[in-house]
N, C-alpha and C positions, 0 to 999 in steps of 0.2 A: 235731240240733246237739250237738256235744261240749260238756260242761260240766266245771267243776272245783268241788269242794266245799271252800269256805274256812271255817275256823273261826278267829275272831279275838276276843279278849277274851270268850270263852265264847259267842259268837254264831256261828251258821252261815249262810252265804249260798251259793247256787248261782250260779256265774259262767259266762256263756257264753265259750267259747274262740273267739277271732276271729283270722283271719290278718292279719298286718301286711305280709307279703310271701310269696314262694314257699317260703321256708325257715322262717320264724318266725311263731308264733302266740302270743297272750297271753290270759290269763284276764281278761276285761274287768271291772274293778272301778270302780264309780261310787258315790261316797259321797253325792253330791247327792240329797236327798230321803229319805235313810235316817237319820232322827232318832235312832232307837235305837242304831245303830252309831256315829254321830258322838258321842253322849253317852257311851256305854259305852267306846268307844275313847279318848276324851279323858280319862276317869277313869283308865284303865290307863296311858296315856302320862304323865299328871300325876304318877303315883307314881314314874316313872323319872327325873324332873327333880331333880337334885342341885345344879345351878348356881345361883348368885345371878344374877338377871337383872332387866331393866327392862321389856322388851316382848317380845311374840311377833310374828313376821312370817311371812306366807305369800304365795304367788303365786295370782293369780286362776286358776281359779275353784274347782276341786274341793277345795282345802284350806280354803276359807272356813268351811264348817260346823264343821270340826274345830277350827280356831283359835278360833272363837267359843266352842265348848264348853270348850276348855282355858282360855281367858281367864276364863270363868265359874268354873272350878274354883279359880282363884287369886284370885278377886274383883278381876280387873283390868278397869277400865272402858274400856280402849283396847287395840287391836291394830292392826297395819298390814298392808295388802294391796298388793302390787306388781301393778299393772294391766297388761293386755296391749295397751292402746292409750292414746294421749294423750286425755284428756277435756277438755272446754271449761273446766271449773273449775280446771284445773291451771295453776299459775304456776311457771315455771322448773323443768320436769320433768327428772328424772334418768333416763336410759335405758340399757339394756343388751340385747344380742341373745342369744337362746338357741335351741338346736335340741333338740326333745323327741321321744322315741320314739313318743309317742301322737299328736302332731300331724303328724309327718313333714315339717315345714317350719320355716323360721326364723320366730321371733316375737320381739316385744320384751317386756321387763319394765320397768315405769315406776313411779317414785315421784313424787308431787307434791312440789314444792319445799318446801312447808310441812312435809310428813312428813320430808323430808331434814333440815331444820333441827331438828326434834324428836328425830330418831334420833341426831344427831351426839353422839358420846361415850357413847352408851348401850350396855348389854349386852343382846343380843337372842338369842332362841331361834327358829330357823327350824322351821316346821311344814309338812309335806306329807302328802298322802294316800298316795302310792306313790312310792318311789324306785326307778328302774330303771337307766337309764344314768348317772344323777346329773347330767345336763346342766342340767336345770331348777334343781335345788338349788344347783349350782355357780354358775349365773348369778345366782340370788337372793342367794347369799352375796357374790358380787362386787359386786352392786348395793348391798347394805346397807353393805358395807365402803367402797365408793366414797362413800357418804353419811356416812361417819365413824363408823359403829357397829361394835361388836366382837361377833362371833358366838361365843357360849359353849356352844351345843349345837344339834344338828340331830336332829329326831324325825319319824317317819312311822308310819302304821299298818302299812304293808307295805314290805318290801324285795323287789324282783323280780330274778331272775337273779343276776348277779355282784354286785349291790349287797349281797347277803347276806353277802359276804366282807369288807365294809368295816368298819373299826373306829372310824370317825369319826361314825357315825350310830347312833341307837337306834331300834328298831322293835319292833312287837308280833308280827308273823308273817312267814313267808317266802311268796312267791308265785312258783311255778316258771314257766319259759318252756316252750313246747311246739313240737315240729316241726309244720309246716303239714300235711304228709302223713303 
């Protein structure tokens, strides 16, 4: 199996290169379960934050350990997670549809109505593990803006492919795309 050696925030990880289709492969980065990388990456990202903000927001699921660690860096007792399905506890959920390169299908991002009310008028920073096409981040931004929040910054551990050229995001390292053959 082909692999890619990633170094991020002083830590190295060997990532398997997996095909998405006949032409494109990616280095598969999974933050879930990597406490050291989530904590170290959060510390490095926290140093990049210059904006005044009220809350952090991420999308389910791989950004959750990162947003947890960043919130702890700022002694924030609360952050918000846009879920991928409506849960029984949700009242008046706010939904948006997103297409992601890693899921290769449409999915929803949802905020509970209570979260919507709490985010209204607040300044938020969006957090993600990897930004590739930017579709997930764009949908998350649309969702929180629809909730009445103002996005003041967008951060990720990694920018993949053309996302590296964006000037509206901050990230720690670049992740290249690979030909399948």
